[in-house]
ROKE-789720 format. One record per residue (C-alpha): residue in three letters; x, y, z. Coordinates in nm, 4 decimals, decimal comma. Example, Ala and Ser with C-alpha at 12.3 -4.5 7.8 and 13.67 -1.06 7.14 Angstrom:
DRENMAR  aa  x  y  z
DRENMAR  ALA  1,2300  -0,4500  0,7800
DRENMAR  SER  1,3670  -0,1060  0,7140
//
This chain:
DRENMAR  aa  x  y  z
DRENMAR  MET  16,7212  -12,1367  -3,1359
DRENMAR  LYS  16,4102  -11,9552  -3,0468
DRENMAR  LYS  16,5243  -11,5851  -3,1522
DRENMAR  LEU  16,6373  -11,8071  -3,5363
DRENMAR  LEU  16,3081  -11,9851  -3,5684
DRENMAR  LEU  16,1399  -11,6415  -3,4729
DRENMAR  ALA  16,3594  -11,4995  -3,7567
DRENMAR  LEU  16,2806  -11,7860  -3,9977
DRENMAR  VAL  15,9282  -11,7303  -3,9764
DRENMAR  LEU  15,9314  -11,3272  -4,0192
DRENMAR  VAL  16,1568  -11,3672  -4,3692
DRENMAR  VAL  15,8935  -11,6348  -4,4774
DRENMAR  THR  15,5905  -11,4019  -4,3763
DRENMAR  ALA  15,7635  -11,1106  -4,5355
DRENMAR  PHE  15,8603  -11,3181  -4,8449
DRENMAR  THR  15,4771  -11,4446  -4,8967
DRENMAR  LEU  15,3413  -11,0938  -4,8522
DRENMAR  LEU  15,5647  -10,8987  -5,1060
DRENMAR  ALA  15,5313  -11,1960  -5,3324
DRENMAR  GLY  15,1811  -11,2586  -5,3170
DRENMAR  PRO  15,0995  -10,9253  -5,5019
DRENMAR  ALA  15,3335  -10,9884  -5,7484
DRENMAR  LEU  15,2006  -11,3203  -5,8599
DRENMAR  ALA  14,8207  -11,1976  -5,8377
DRENMAR  ASP  14,6439  -11,1217  -6,1527
DRENMAR  PRO  14,5030  -10,7765  -6,1617
DRENMAR  THR  14,1154  -10,6871  -6,1557
DRENMAR  ASP  14,0890  -10,4612  -6,3945
DRENMAR  TYR  14,3149  -10,4840  -6,7180
DRENMAR  ASP  14,1611  -10,1315  -6,8826
DRENMAR  LYS  14,2641  -9,9383  -6,5083
DRENMAR  MET  14,6317  -10,0921  -6,5721
DRENMAR  VAL  14,6663  -9,9397  -6,9167
DRENMAR  SER  14,5285  -9,6344  -6,8348
DRENMAR  LYS  14,8523  -9,5903  -6,5868
DRENMAR  GLY  15,0448  -9,7729  -6,9028
DRENMAR  ILE  15,0612  -10,1021  -6,7476
DRENMAR  TYR  15,0171  -10,3470  -7,0194
DRENMAR  TYR  14,9543  -10,7457  -6,9873
DRENMAR  LEU  14,9668  -11,0409  -7,1472
DRENMAR  VAL  14,7970  -11,3301  -7,0746
DRENMAR  SER  14,7433  -11,7004  -7,1399
DRENMAR  LYS  14,4178  -11,7738  -7,2177
DRENMAR  ASP  14,2241  -12,1019  -7,2462
DRENMAR  ALA  13,9661  -12,2731  -7,5265
DRENMAR  SER  13,6950  -12,0192  -7,4188
DRENMAR  TRP  13,9733  -11,7174  -7,3811
DRENMAR  THR  13,9338  -11,6768  -7,0640
DRENMAR  PRO  14,2623  -11,5556  -6,9425
DRENMAR  LEU  14,4328  -11,7886  -6,7081
DRENMAR  PRO  14,6498  -11,7534  -6,3954
DRENMAR  ARG  14,9604  -11,6034  -6,4087
DRENMAR  ALA  15,0959  -11,8088  -6,1257
DRENMAR  THR  15,0997  -12,1042  -6,2946
DRENMAR  ASN  15,1032  -11,9911  -6,6905
DRENMAR  PRO  15,3267  -11,8421  -6,8850
DRENMAR  PHE  15,2656  -11,4246  -6,8347
DRENMAR  GLY  15,3787  -11,1079  -6,9178
DRENMAR  MET  15,3787  -10,7417  -6,8741
DRENMAR  GLY  15,5144  -10,4352  -7,0573
DRENMAR  LYS  15,4878  -10,0708  -6,9656
DRENMAR  PHE  15,4101  -9,8156  -7,1948
DRENMAR  SER  15,4260  -9,5210  -7,3503
DRENMAR  ILE  15,2063  -9,3378  -7,6977
DRENMAR  GLU  15,3538  -8,9767  -7,8016
DRENMAR  ASN  15,3217  -8,7909  -8,1137
DRENMAR  ASP  15,1126  -9,1382  -8,2170
DRENMAR  THR  15,4559  -9,3658  -8,1537
DRENMAR  LEU  15,3552  -9,6527  -7,9577
DRENMAR  THR  15,6675  -9,7419  -7,7093
DRENMAR  MET  15,7019  -10,0440  -7,5004
DRENMAR  HIS  15,9585  -10,2473  -7,2893
DRENMAR  LEU  15,7868  -10,5810  -7,2945
DRENMAR  VAL  15,8785  -10,9039  -7,0107
DRENMAR  CYS  15,7241  -11,2705  -7,0657
DRENMAR  HIS  15,7966  -11,5248  -6,8561
DRENMAR  ARG  15,7730  -11,9160  -6,8293
DRENMAR  LEU  15,8164  -11,9316  -7,1648
DRENMAR  THR  16,0355  -12,2284  -7,3575
DRENMAR  PRO  16,4219  -12,1833  -7,2842
DRENMAR  GLY  16,5838  -12,1302  -7,6511
DRENMAR  ASN  16,2790  -12,0189  -7,8097
DRENMAR  TRP  16,2304  -11,7326  -8,0427
DRENMAR  TYR  15,9028  -11,5315  -7,9575
DRENMAR  TYR  15,8048  -11,2093  -8,1728
DRENMAR  VAL  15,5620  -10,9199  -8,0771
DRENMAR  GLU  15,2472  -10,9367  -8,3164
DRENMAR  LEU  15,0546  -10,5940  -8,3492
DRENMAR  VAL  14,6658  -10,6006  -8,4253
DRENMAR  ASP  14,4369  -10,3677  -8,4449
DRENMAR  LYS  14,1114  -10,4272  -8,2886
DRENMAR  SER  13,8726  -10,1226  -8,3727
DRENMAR  SER  13,7332  -10,3341  -8,6997
DRENMAR  GLY  13,7960  -10,6939  -8,5708
DRENMAR  TRP  14,1173  -10,8663  -8,5642
DRENMAR  ASN  14,3596  -10,6949  -8,8420
DRENMAR  PRO  14,7304  -10,7895  -8,7669
DRENMAR  PHE  14,9339  -10,5024  -8,9019
DRENMAR  ASN  15,1088  -10,6017  -9,2548
DRENMAR  ASP  15,4452  -10,4892  -9,2700
DRENMAR  ASP  15,8262  -10,5998  -9,1200
DRENMAR  ARG  15,7805  -10,6368  -8,7682
DRENMAR  TYR  15,8888  -11,0328  -8,7525
DRENMAR  SER  16,2234  -10,9064  -8,8661
DRENMAR  ARG  16,2150  -10,6283  -8,5870
DRENMAR  PHE  16,0615  -10,6937  -8,2278
DRENMAR  TYR  16,1818  -11,0705  -8,1260
DRENMAR  GLY  16,3999  -11,2214  -7,8957
DRENMAR  GLN  16,4701  -11,5570  -7,7001
DRENMAR  ALA  16,4028  -11,6857  -7,4538
DRENMAR  ASP  16,6831  -11,7320  -7,2101
DRENMAR  MET  16,7525  -12,0157  -6,9401
DRENMAR  TYR  16,4829  -11,8957  -6,7542
DRENMAR  GLY  16,1911  -11,8789  -6,9851
DRENMAR  ASP  16,2457  -11,4784  -6,9573
DRENMAR  VAL  16,2201  -11,3009  -7,3105
DRENMAR  ASP  16,2451  -10,8882  -7,2997
DRENMAR  ILE  16,1524  -10,6848  -7,5542
DRENMAR  THR  16,1778  -10,3222  -7,5978
DRENMAR  PHE  15,9718  -10,1462  -7,9559
DRENMAR  SER  15,8706  -9,8511  -8,1062
DRENMAR  TRP  15,5667  -9,8539  -8,3341
DRENMAR  ASP  15,3639  -9,6217  -8,5666
DRENMAR  THR  15,0226  -9,6415  -8,4325
DRENMAR  THR  14,8905  -9,3528  -8,6493
DRENMAR  GLY  14,5545  -9,3986  -8,7910
DRENMAR  HIS  14,5283  -9,7286  -8,5341
DRENMAR  HIS  14,2764  -9,7532  -8,2356
DRENMAR  ASN  14,2614  -10,0321  -7,9930
DRENMAR  ILE  14,6139  -10,1939  -8,0504
DRENMAR  GLU  14,6331  -10,5250  -7,8618
DRENMAR  VAL  15,0182  -10,6341  -7,8676
DRENMAR  ASN  15,0430  -11,0527  -7,8495
DRENMAR  LEU  15,3330  -11,2682  -7,8065
DRENMAR  LYS  15,3976  -11,5243  -8,0370
DRENMAR  ASN  15,6365  -11,7967  -8,0880
DRENMAR  ALA  15,8652  -11,7367  -8,4031
DRENMAR  ASP  15,8431  -12,0680  -8,4929
DRENMAR  TRP  15,8640  -12,1076  -8,8942
DRENMAR  VAL  15,8776  -11,6963  -8,9026
DRENMAR  ALA  16,1599  -11,5746  -9,1190
DRENMAR  LEU  16,3312  -11,3150  -8,9409
DRENMAR  LEU  16,5582  -11,1569  -9,2057
DRENMAR  ASP  16,3817  -11,0473  -9,5503
DRENMAR  PRO  15,9777  -11,0788  -9,4929
DRENMAR  SER  15,8802  -11,0176  -9,8194
DRENMAR  ASP  16,0951  -11,3724  -9,8880
DRENMAR  TYR  15,9288  -11,5908  -9,6138
DRENMAR  GLY  16,1311  -11,9304  -9,6876
DRENMAR  ASN  16,2870  -11,8857  -9,9850
DRENMAR  GLU  16,6123  -11,9051  -9,8285
DRENMAR  ASP  16,6669  -12,1760  -9,5210
DRENMAR  GLY  16,8623  -11,9686  -9,3724
DRENMAR  ASP  16,5641  -11,7461  -9,3021
DRENMAR  TRP  16,3880  -11,9349  -9,0780
DRENMAR  ILE  16,4348  -11,9842  -8,7028
DRENMAR  TYR  16,3128  -12,3600  -8,6434
DRENMAR  THR  16,2158  -12,3976  -8,2856
DRENMAR  GLY  15,9938  -12,6870  -8,2601
DRENMAR  GLN  15,7608  -12,5424  -8,0508
DRENMAR  GLY  15,5061  -12,4239  -8,3272
DRENMAR  TRP  15,2295  -12,2302  -8,1945
DRENMAR  GLY  15,1225  -12,3882  -7,8888
DRENMAR  HIS  15,2278  -12,0683  -7,6379
DRENMAR  VAL  15,0779  -11,7550  -7,7794
DRENMAR  LEU  15,0612  -11,4366  -7,5007
DRENMAR  TYR  14,7300  -11,2872  -7,5835
DRENMAR  GLY  14,6630  -10,8822  -7,5111
DRENMAR  ALA  14,4808  -10,8752  -7,1643
DRENMAR  THR  14,2722  -10,5990  -7,3054
DRENMAR  THR  14,3477  -10,3139  -7,5808
DRENMAR  ILE  14,5650  -9,9544  -7,6063
DRENMAR  PRO  14,3309  -9,6918  -7,7133
//
């Protein structure tokens, strides 16, 4: 019985030691970007990042080669079944979302656990300090961005609204 109890304590201790750092918030997001790791976080009304342990969050691994950003993004604790899309913003001169057809290319549906997995590539020529956000695709056309809402079938209705937005914790230089 003592051996079983000791084994259980060791397993719980090991799990706690391994899971703790995985849920811990990074202390320097810019340092992580320099290693090719990008974090998306929930923020409060004053734009302060909220802890990953209890809020939706995401992480992406990325590279930039020949002015092309390639990212594999995984986000957690989203609403299962809802659709989300990647918003790319040029922060070099304020808040300037790229206007193009990204709505129809960089999106995914959260699985039954609230996880979404999106891989994308983007030409960054002429853009610096790029912020990557993840937004709910409610009321966003996913077929042809030039005719938003002209056809009822162009829309995905998730009912969630814009309540769950994950913001880039920093920018990609």
